[in-house]
C-alpha positions as CSV (number, residue, x, y, z in Angstrom):
1,M,0.0,0.0,0.0
2,L,2.8,2.4,0.8
3,L,4.4,1.7,-2.6
4,L,1.1,2.5,-4.3
5,L,0.8,5.7,-2.4
6,G,4.3,6.7,-3.3
7,V,3.6,6.0,-7.0
8,A,0.4,8.1,-6.8
9,L,2.3,10.9,-5.1
10,V,5.0,11.0,-7.7
11,A,2.4,10.8,-10.5
12,G,0.6,13.8,-9.1
13,F,3.9,15.7,-8.8
14,V,4.7,14.9,-12.5
15,T,1.2,16.2,-13.4
16,G,1.8,19.3,-11.4
17,I,4.8,20.2,-13.6
18,S,3.4,18.9,-16.9
19,P,2.3,21.0,-19.9
20,C,-1.3,20.3,-19.1
21,I,-1.1,22.4,-15.9
22,L,0.5,25.4,-17.5
23,P,-2.8,27.3,-18.1
24,V,-3.6,27.5,-14.4
25,L,-0.1,28.6,-13.2
26,P,-0.9,32.3,-13.7
27,V,-4.0,31.8,-11.4
28,V,-1.7,30.3,-8.7
29,V,0.7,33.2,-9.0
30,A,-2.1,35.8,-8.9
31,G,-3.8,34.1,-6.0
32,G,-0.6,33.6,-4.0
33,A,0.4,37.3,-4.5
34,T,-2.9,38.8,-3.3
35,G,-4.5,38.9,0.1
36,E,-3.2,39.8,3.5
37,S,-3.0,36.4,5.1
38,K,0.3,34.4,5.2
39,R,-1.8,31.3,5.1
40,R,-3.5,32.2,1.7
41,P,-1.1,30.1,-0.5
42,Y,-1.6,27.1,1.7
43,L,-5.4,27.5,1.7
44,I,-5.4,27.8,-2.1
45,I,-3.6,24.5,-2.5
46,A,-5.7,22.9,0.3
47,G,-8.9,23.9,-1.6
48,L,-7.4,22.5,-4.8
49,V,-6.5,19.2,-3.2
50,A,-9.9,18.9,-1.5
51,S,-12.0,19.6,-4.5
52,F,-9.9,17.5,-6.9
53,S,-10.0,14.5,-4.5
54,F,-13.7,14.8,-3.7
55,F,-15.0,15.3,-7.3
56,T,-12.6,12.7,-8.8
57,L,-14.1,10.1,-6.4
58,L,-17.7,11.2,-6.4
59,G,-18.2,13.8,-9.2
60,G,-19.3,11.4,-11.9
61,S,-21.9,9.8,-9.6
62,L,-23.2,13.2,-8.4
63,L,-23.6,14.4,-12.0
64,S,-25.5,11.3,-13.0
65,L,-27.7,11.5,-10.0
66,L,-28.5,15.2,-10.7
67,H,-28.8,14.7,-14.5
68,L,-26.1,17.3,-15.1
69,P,-23.8,17.4,-18.1
70,Q,-20.3,15.9,-17.6
71,D,-18.5,19.2,-18.1
72,F,-20.6,20.9,-15.4
73,L,-17.8,20.7,-12.8
74,N,-15.3,22.3,-15.2
75,D,-17.8,25.1,-15.9
76,A,-18.4,25.6,-12.2
77,G,-14.7,25.9,-11.6
78,I,-14.4,28.5,-14.3
79,A,-17.3,30.4,-12.9
80,I,-15.7,30.5,-9.4
81,L,-12.5,31.9,-10.9
82,I,-14.4,34.6,-12.9
83,L,-16.4,35.6,-9.8
84,L,-13.3,35.9,-7.6
85,A,-11.5,37.9,-10.4
86,I,-14.4,40.4,-10.5
87,G,-14.2,40.7,-6.8
88,L,-10.5,41.6,-7.0
89,I,-11.1,44.2,-9.7
90,I,-14.2,45.8,-8.2
91,P,-13.9,46.4,-4.4
92,W,-17.7,46.5,-3.9
93,V,-18.1,43.1,-5.5
94,G,-15.2,41.8,-3.3
95,E,-17.0,43.1,-0.2
96,Q,-20.2,41.2,-1.1
97,L,-18.2,38.0,-1.7
98,E,-16.5,38.4,1.7
99,K,-19.8,38.9,3.6
100,P,-20.5,35.1,4.0
101,F,-17.1,34.9,5.7
102,A,-17.6,37.9,8.0
103,H,-18.2,35.8,11.0
104,L,-14.6,34.5,10.7
105,G,-13.5,37.8,12.2
106,S,-10.3,39.4,10.8
107,N,-9.5,40.4,7.3
108,R,-6.8,37.8,7.3
109,Q,-9.3,35.0,8.0
110,I,-11.6,36.3,5.2
111,S,-8.6,36.4,2.8
112,S,-7.8,32.8,3.8
113,A,-11.4,31.7,3.2
114,N,-11.5,33.3,-0.2
115,G,-8.1,31.6,-0.9
116,F,-9.7,28.2,-0.2
117,V,-12.6,28.9,-2.5
118,L,-10.1,29.9,-5.2
119,G,-8.4,26.6,-4.7
120,V,-11.7,24.8,-5.0
121,G,-12.2,26.4,-8.4
122,L,-8.7,25.5,-9.5
123,G,-9.2,21.9,-8.5
124,L,-12.2,21.6,-10.7
125,V,-10.5,23.3,-13.7
126,A,-7.3,21.2,-13.3
127,A,-9.2,17.9,-13.1
128,P,-8.9,17.0,-16.8
129,C,-5.1,16.9,-16.4
130,A,-5.4,13.8,-14.2
131,G,-6.4,11.3,-16.9
132,P,-4.7,8.2,-15.5
133,I,-5.9,8.4,-11.9
134,F,-9.4,9.5,-13.1
135,T,-9.6,6.4,-15.4
136,A,-8.5,4.2,-12.5
137,V,-11.1,5.6,-10.1
138,T,-13.8,5.4,-12.8
139,F,-13.0,1.8,-13.5
140,A,-13.1,1.0,-9.8
141,A,-16.4,2.8,-9.3
142,N,-18.0,0.9,-12.2
143,H,-17.0,-2.3,-10.6
144,H,-18.2,-1.2,-7.1
145,R,-14.7,-1.2,-5.7
146,V,-14.2,2.4,-4.6
147,G,-12.9,2.0,-1.0
148,F,-10.4,3.4,1.4
149,Q,-7.4,2.4,-0.7
150,I,-8.6,4.2,-3.8
151,A,-9.6,7.2,-1.7
152,L,-6.1,7.4,-0.2
153,I,-4.4,6.9,-3.6
154,T,-6.5,9.8,-5.1
155,L,-5.6,12.0,-2.2
156,A,-1.9,11.2,-2.6
157,F,-2.1,12.1,-6.3
158,A,-3.8,15.4,-5.5
159,V,-1.2,16.2,-2.8
160,G,1.6,15.4,-5.2
161,M,0.0,17.7,-7.8
162,G,-0.3,20.5,-5.2
163,V,3.3,20.4,-4.1
164,P,4.9,22.3,-7.1
165,L,1.9,24.6,-7.2
166,L,2.3,25.4,-3.5
167,V,6.0,26.3,-4.1
168,L,5.0,28.7,-6.9
169,A,2.3,30.3,-4.7
170,L,4.7,30.8,-1.9
171,L,7.3,32.4,-4.2
172,A,4.6,34.7,-5.5
173,R,3.6,35.6,-1.9
174,R,7.2,36.4,-0.9
175,A,7.7,38.5,-4.0
176,S,4.5,40.5,-3.3
177,T,5.4,41.2,0.3
178,G,9.1,41.7,-0.2
179,W,9.0,44.2,-2.9
180,K,8.4,47.7,-1.5
181,V,6.7,49.0,-4.7
182,M,4.2,46.1,-4.5
183,R,3.4,46.9,-0.8
184,E,2.9,50.5,-1.6
185,H,0.5,49.8,-4.4
186,A,-1.3,46.9,-2.9
187,A,-4.7,48.0,-4.2
188,A,-3.4,48.3,-7.8
189,V,-1.7,44.9,-7.5
190,R,-5.0,43.4,-6.4
191,Q,-6.8,44.8,-9.4
192,I,-4.0,43.8,-11.8
193,S,-4.2,40.3,-10.4
194,G,-7.9,40.3,-10.8
195,V,-7.6,41.2,-14.5
196,L,-5.0,38.5,-15.0
197,L,-7.2,36.0,-13.3
198,L,-10.2,37.0,-15.4
199,V,-8.2,36.8,-18.7
200,I,-7.0,33.3,-17.7
201,A,-10.4,32.1,-16.7
202,V,-12.0,33.3,-20.0
203,A,-9.1,31.7,-21.9
204,I,-9.7,28.4,-20.2
205,A,-13.4,28.7,-20.8
206,F,-12.9,29.1,-24.6
207,N,-9.9,26.7,-24.7
208,W,-7.5,29.4,-25.9
209,T,-5.0,27.7,-23.7
210,G,-5.5,24.3,-25.4
211,P,-2.6,24.6,-27.9
212,L,-0.2,25.6,-25.1
213,A,-1.1,22.4,-23.2
214,T,-0.9,20.1,-26.2
215,H,2.0,21.5,-28.2
216,V,4.6,22.0,-25.5
217,P,7.0,19.0,-25.6
218,G,6.2,16.2,-23.2
219,Y,9.2,16.9,-21.0
220,T,7.7,14.7,-18.2
221,N,8.2,11.4,-20.1
222,A,11.6,10.7,-18.7
223,I,10.4,11.3,-15.2
224,E,7.3,9.2,-15.7
225,N,9.2,6.3,-17.2
226,G,11.8,6.3,-14.5
227,V,9.5,5.6,-11.6
228,G,10.3,2.0,-10.6
229,G,11.2,1.1,-14.1
230,A,7.6,1.5,-15.3
231,S,5.5,4.4,-16.4
232,V,3.3,6.1,-13.8
233,T,0.3,5.6,-16.1
234,T,0.8,1.9,-16.2
235,R,1.2,1.8,-12.4
236,L,-2.0,3.8,-11.9
237,D,-3.9,1.6,-14.3
238,Q,-3.3,-1.2,-11.9
239,L,-4.9,0.5,-8.9
240,T,-8.5,-0.4,-9.8
241,G,-9.1,-3.1,-7.2
242,E,-10.0,-2.4,-3.6
243,H,-8.0,-5.5,-2.6
244,P,-4.7,-6.3,-4.2
245,N,-4.5,-9.3,-6.5
246,Q,-3.4,-12.3,-4.4
247,F,-0.8,-13.5,-6.8
248,A,0.6,-10.0,-7.4
249,A,0.9,-9.5,-3.7
250,A,2.7,-12.9,-3.4
251,Q,5.1,-11.9,-6.2
252,A,5.9,-8.7,-4.4
253,R,6.7,-10.6,-1.2
254,A,8.9,-13.0,-3.1
255,S,10.9,-10.3,-4.9
256,R,14.1,-11.4,-3.0
257,E,13.8,-14.9,-4.3
258,V,13.3,-13.7,-7.9
259,A,16.3,-11.4,-7.6
260,N,18.4,-14.5,-6.7
261,G,17.4,-16.2,-10.0
262,G,14.5,-18.4,-8.8
263,L,10.8,-18.4,-9.7
264,P,8.6,-17.8,-6.6
265,D,5.8,-20.0,-5.3
266,L,2.7,-17.6,-5.6
267,G,0.1,-20.1,-4.5
268,R,-2.0,-22.8,-6.1
269,A,-3.9,-21.7,-9.3
270,P,-7.7,-21.7,-9.1
271,N,-9.5,-24.0,-11.5
272,F,-11.5,-22.6,-14.4
273,T,-14.9,-21.7,-12.9
274,G,-18.2,-20.8,-14.4
275,I,-17.0,-21.2,-18.0
276,T,-20.1,-21.4,-20.3
277,T,-18.3,-22.4,-23.5
278,W,-14.9,-23.7,-24.7
279,L,-13.4,-23.0,-28.1
280,N,-10.5,-24.7,-29.7
281,T,-10.6,-27.8,-27.5
282,P,-11.3,-31.4,-28.8
283,G,-15.0,-31.5,-29.2
284,D,-15.2,-28.1,-27.4
285,Q,-14.9,-30.1,-24.1
286,P,-13.9,-28.3,-20.9
287,L,-10.4,-28.2,-19.6
288,T,-9.4,-28.4,-16.0
289,L,-6.1,-27.6,-14.3
290,A,-6.0,-31.1,-12.8
291,G,-6.3,-32.5,-16.3
292,L,-3.4,-30.2,-17.4
293,R,-1.1,-31.4,-14.5
294,G,2.4,-32.0,-15.9
295,K,2.0,-29.2,-18.4
296,V,3.3,-25.6,-18.1
297,V,0.1,-23.4,-18.5
298,L,-0.3,-19.8,-19.3
299,V,-3.7,-18.4,-18.4
300,D,-4.2,-15.2,-20.4
301,F,-7.2,-13.0,-19.5
302,W,-8.3,-11.0,-22.5
303,T,-11.2,-9.5,-24.4
304,Y,-11.3,-9.3,-28.1
305,S,-11.9,-5.6,-28.8
306,C,-9.2,-4.4,-26.4
307,I,-6.2,-2.9,-28.2
308,N,-3.8,-3.8,-25.4
309,C,-4.9,-7.4,-25.7
310,Q,-4.6,-7.3,-29.5
311,R,-1.0,-6.1,-29.2
312,T,-0.3,-8.9,-26.7
313,L,-1.9,-11.7,-28.9
314,P,1.0,-12.1,-31.4
315,H,3.4,-12.9,-28.5
316,V,1.0,-15.4,-26.8
317,E,0.3,-17.1,-30.2
318,A,4.0,-17.3,-31.0
319,W,4.8,-18.9,-27.6
320,Y,2.0,-21.5,-28.1
321,R,3.1,-22.3,-31.6
322,D,6.7,-22.8,-30.7
323,Y,6.4,-24.5,-27.3
324,R,3.2,-26.5,-27.4
325,H,5.1,-29.7,-28.5
326,D,7.3,-29.3,-25.4
327,G,4.5,-29.4,-22.9
328,F,3.2,-25.8,-23.0
329,V,-0.5,-24.9,-23.0
330,V,-2.2,-21.5,-23.3
331,V,-5.7,-21.0,-22.1
332,G,-7.2,-17.7,-23.1
333,V,-9.9,-16.7,-20.6
334,H,-12.2,-14.3,-22.5
335,T,-13.8,-12.0,-19.9
336,P,-16.0,-9.4,-21.7
337,E,-16.1,-5.7,-21.2
338,F,-18.9,-4.7,-23.6
339,P,-22.3,-6.4,-24.1
340,F,-21.4,-7.6,-27.6
341,E,-18.4,-9.4,-26.2
342,H,-20.8,-11.7,-24.3
343,V,-22.0,-13.1,-27.6
344,V,-20.2,-16.4,-28.1
345,S,-20.5,-16.2,-31.9
346,N,-18.7,-12.8,-31.9
347,V,-15.9,-14.2,-29.8
348,A,-15.6,-17.2,-32.1
349,Y,-15.4,-15.0,-35.1
350,A,-12.7,-12.9,-33.5
351,V,-10.8,-16.0,-32.5
352,H,-10.8,-17.2,-36.1
353,Q,-10.0,-13.7,-37.5
354,Y,-7.0,-13.3,-35.2
355,G,-5.8,-16.8,-35.9
356,V,-6.0,-17.9,-32.2
357,Q,-5.2,-21.7,-32.1
358,Y,-5.0,-22.3,-28.4
359,P,-8.1,-23.1,-26.1
360,V,-10.4,-20.2,-25.3
361,A,-12.7,-20.2,-22.2
362,I,-15.8,-18.0,-22.3
363,D,-16.0,-16.3,-18.8
364,N,-19.1,-14.2,-19.4
365,D,-20.0,-14.1,-15.7
366,Y,-16.5,-13.1,-14.4
367,D,-16.3,-16.3,-12.3
368,T,-12.8,-17.3,-13.3
369,W,-11.8,-13.6,-13.3
370,S,-13.0,-13.4,-9.7
371,A,-11.4,-16.7,-8.7
372,Y,-8.0,-15.3,-9.7
373,G,-8.7,-11.9,-8.1
374,N,-7.9,-10.4,-11.5
375,N,-8.4,-6.7,-12.4
376,Y,-6.7,-6.2,-15.7
377,W,-6.9,-6.8,-19.5
378,P,-4.6,-8.4,-20.5
379,A,-3.3,-10.4,-17.6
380,E,-0.9,-13.4,-17.6
381,Y,-0.7,-16.1,-15.0
382,L,2.1,-18.6,-15.6
383,I,1.5,-22.0,-13.9
384,D,4.1,-24.8,-13.5
385,Q,3.6,-28.5,-14.0
386,N,2.4,-28.9,-10.4
387,G,-0.4,-26.3,-10.7
388,I,1.5,-23.5,-8.8
389,V,1.4,-19.9,-10.1
390,R,5.0,-18.9,-10.7
391,R,4.7,-15.5,-12.5
392,T,2.1,-12.8,-13.1
393,D,2.3,-10.0,-15.6
394,F,-0.4,-7.3,-16.1
395,A,-0.9,-4.9,-19.0
396,E,1.4,-4.9,-22.0
397,G,5.1,-5.5,-22.1
398,G,7.3,-7.8,-20.1
399,Y,7.3,-10.3,-23.0
400,S,11.0,-11.2,-22.9
401,Q,10.9,-12.0,-19.2
402,T,7.7,-14.0,-19.5
403,E,9.2,-16.1,-22.3
404,Q,12.4,-16.7,-20.3
405,D,10.2,-18.0,-17.4
406,I,8.2,-20.2,-19.7
407,R,11.4,-21.8,-21.0
408,A,12.8,-22.2,-17.4
409,L,9.6,-24.0,-16.3
410,L,9.5,-26.2,-19.4
411,L,13.1,-27.3,-18.8
412,A,12.3,-27.9,-15.1
413,A,9.3,-30.1,-16.3
414,G,11.6,-32.3,-18.4
415,A,11.8,-30.6,-21.8
416,K,15.1,-31.5,-23.6
417,H,15.5,-29.4,-26.7
418,L,13.7,-26.1,-26.8
419,P,13.5,-24.0,-30.0
420,P,15.1,-20.6,-30.2
421,A,13.3,-17.8,-28.4
422,T,10.7,-16.0,-30.4
423,D,11.4,-12.6,-32.0
424,V,7.9,-10.9,-32.2
425,P,8.4,-7.1,-32.1
426,N,7.2,-5.4,-28.9
427,R,4.5,-2.9,-30.0
428,T,3.9,-1.4,-26.5
429,P,3.5,2.4,-26.9
430,T,6.0,4.6,-25.1
431,D,4.8,8.0,-26.2
432,V,2.5,10.3,-24.1
433,Q,-1.1,9.5,-25.1
434,S,-4.7,10.4,-24.3
435,P,-6.6,8.4,-21.7
436,E,-9.1,5.7,-22.8
437,T,-12.3,7.5,-23.7
438,Y,-15.7,5.8,-23.4
439,L,-18.7,7.1,-25.3
440,G,-21.6,5.4,-23.4
441,T,-23.3,7.0,-20.5
442,E,-21.7,4.5,-18.0
443,R,-18.3,6.1,-18.2
444,L,-18.6,9.3,-20.3
445,Q,-16.2,11.3,-18.1
446,Y,-14.5,13.4,-20.9
447,Y,-17.6,14.7,-22.6
448,V,-18.2,18.4,-23.1
449,G,-21.3,19.9,-24.6
450,S,-25.1,20.1,-23.9
451,A,-26.7,17.8,-21.4
452,I,-27.0,14.1,-22.5
453,V,-30.5,12.7,-23.0
454,P,-30.1,8.9,-22.4
455,G,-32.0,6.3,-24.2
456,K,-33.6,8.3,-27.0
457,P,-32.5,10.2,-30.1
458,A,-31.7,13.9,-29.5
459,R,-29.9,16.7,-31.3
460,Y,-26.5,17.9,-30.0
461,Q,-24.1,20.7,-30.8
462,F,-20.3,20.7,-30.6
463,A,-19.0,22.5,-27.5
464,P,-17.6,26.0,-28.4
465,S,-14.1,24.8,-27.2
466,L,-12.5,21.4,-26.8
467,P,-10.1,20.9,-23.9
468,P,-7.3,18.3,-24.2
469,A,-8.7,14.7,-24.1
470,A,-12.3,15.9,-24.4
471,V,-15.0,14.6,-26.8
472,S,-18.0,16.4,-28.1
473,F,-21.0,15.5,-30.4
474,S,-23.1,17.2,-33.0
475,G,-26.2,16.1,-35.0
476,T,-28.6,13.3,-33.8
477,W,-27.3,10.7,-31.4
478,T,-28.8,8.1,-29.1
479,F,-26.8,7.5,-25.9
480,D,-27.1,4.2,-24.1
481,Q,-25.1,2.7,-21.2
482,W,-22.2,1.4,-23.3
483,E,-22.4,3.1,-26.7
484,A,-23.6,6.1,-28.7
485,T,-25.5,5.4,-31.9
486,A,-25.3,7.8,-34.8
487,G,-28.5,9.4,-36.3
488,S,-28.8,12.0,-39.0
489,S,-25.8,14.4,-39.5
490,A,-24.0,12.7,-36.7
491,K,-20.4,13.9,-36.0
492,L,-18.1,13.7,-33.0
493,E,-14.9,15.5,-32.2
494,L,-12.0,14.3,-30.0
495,S,-9.0,16.3,-28.8
496,F,-6.3,13.6,-28.9
497,A,-2.5,13.1,-28.3
498,A,-1.2,9.8,-29.7
499,R,0.3,8.1,-32.7
500,D,-2.6,5.8,-33.4
501,V,-6.2,6.2,-32.5
502,Y,-8.6,3.2,-32.3
503,L,-12.4,3.2,-31.9
504,V,-14.6,0.3,-31.1
505,L,-17.5,0.4,-33.7
506,G,-20.6,-1.6,-34.4
507,G,-23.5,-1.6,-36.9
508,H,-23.1,-1.0,-40.6
509,G,-22.1,2.1,-42.4
510,R,-19.1,4.4,-43.0
511,V,-17.1,6.8,-40.9
512,Q,-15.4,9.8,-42.6
513,V,-12.2,10.7,-40.7
514,A,-10.6,14.1,-40.6
515,V,-7.7,15.4,-38.5
516,D,-7.5,19.2,-37.9
517,G,-10.0,19.7,-40.7
518,R,-8.1,17.6,-43.2
519,P,-10.0,14.5,-44.5
520,T,-7.8,11.4,-44.2
521,E,-9.8,8.3,-44.9
522,V,-13.2,6.5,-44.9
523,V,-13.7,3.6,-42.6
524,Q,-16.2,0.9,-43.6
525,V,-18.0,-0.6,-40.6
526,A,-19.6,-4.0,-41.0
527,G,-19.8,-7.4,-39.3
528,V,-19.5,-8.0,-35.6
529,P,-18.6,-5.0,-33.4
530,D,-14.8,-4.7,-33.2
531,L,-11.9,-2.3,-32.9
532,Y,-11.1,-0.1,-35.9
533,T,-8.0,2.1,-36.6
534,V,-9.1,5.7,-37.4
535,V,-5.7,7.4,-37.2
536,A,-2.3,5.7,-38.0
537,A,0.4,8.3,-38.0
538,P,4.2,7.8,-38.3
539,A,4.8,9.6,-35.0
540,A,2.9,10.8,-32.0
541,E,0.9,14.0,-32.7
542,S,-1.9,16.0,-31.1
543,G,-4.9,17.5,-32.9
544,I,-8.7,17.5,-33.3
545,L,-10.2,14.3,-34.7
546,E,-13.6,14.7,-36.4
547,L,-15.7,11.7,-37.4
548,S,-18.8,11.9,-39.6
549,M,-20.9,8.7,-39.2
550,S,-23.6,7.0,-41.1
551,P,-26.9,6.6,-39.3
552,G,-26.9,3.3,-37.3
553,V,-23.2,3.2,-36.6
554,Q,-22.4,2.5,-32.9
555,A,-19.4,4.1,-31.2
556,Y,-18.2,2.5,-27.9
557,D,-14.7,3.4,-26.8
558,F,-11.5,5.3,-28.0
559,T,-8.1,3.8,-27.2
560,F,-4.7,5.0,-28.2
561,G,-1.2,3.7,-29.2
């Protein structure tokens, strides 16, 4: 738990110095430089941490409960900033804003209270910068696993983000009190700060700051990739369970043994539970771990429309092809994310399309997923000939080490002459990229625009501005829990940063793709719902993706690479 909190703290700090946070820095400077209370900078950051933490954990649920648009919190934060800016510029307005805090007593206390309110507004405005932690919390919420651990991790992230901003606010405070000319013209400084705050708030509202956040080089990559040898985003993506995975915890405890060259005993592997259908087995008969005793088994949790799983498949298929004659078995446990992935014929089609030859277990009710305490797609559990889990690997990457361990267990099980190691290229992305973006009402956290009308066709208009990672719609759309279905004149916009952009699509029709107003291709949608590539660039880029869709086409989820 302490390690996870440390990772979240560092991730927040990286966010606090990332390009995404640049638009709010002038607000921190202006807020720290004004007011009489020495505590004001601390109160500003305290308000930011409090509002960010609270609304990251509960904001989505509150908005759904009150039937408010998903960008309401961002708009509320901007409104707070504008109101406080006017209070700095016009003394009478400032006095009215301070009246609710009059019972606090001194002017210093009033200044502190206003500082906290300013921080609350900043926390709401800065929330879109926290894609990884917000995605992790949203996933946990949708699986009813938001607990004490997730709350602490979110708070640690917010505190980490606040540390560099607090330093900046304190420096601004020292400058304003240390310079004689600023002390002598305190009223003018207050009004100038108000004007600056107003300009920045309006700029954020109309996304005039968007190019600044998306085109400044990603100078935080090196820091992010240097935390524990893995990216901060990858670590945060693994924080979606209230209770840690039992085998991952055992592997952490056995790290000393691994460092000495051995493979740890992570506990006995659970049997396949609640499997409704088997594919690629003799007569489609079920497999059991007892029946596979003596074999080295790789249990691979996947779902067919997941890009991370699709990039892992070539490695798993190559291992099965090269080592199956030496006592190696792969069992792909297909645990669905979207409703169409529950349809066995869709999975069977995907298995055939991707050339999967090893056995596939249909885990539609998450029974085997739960038996393993799993939380991730993809996830690998390597089991020795005695039924003991000896290695776990979550998300993409780690292929070389997994193959080394497969070979080691095969030799220990009696294999004599193994073929050379496979040479499948590692396609795991290393560039900064947008967070996964769902389009159904269940997880529509990055939407900006008019209020969503669930369950029936309605007309929408694009938002006047599109913050980084945000999505907006125009024309007629029908929003359901997991997807948005296009009607007449249906278009959507996405502000993205990635090399490749993928979209899960269903139905029949066509999608006209344009990037920054330039048409690039037409995607034909047909057959079972699946993952489609809508942008394939030679290098990572940022821009505005616009998709024009035929009526009846269903859009589920953006992922990036």
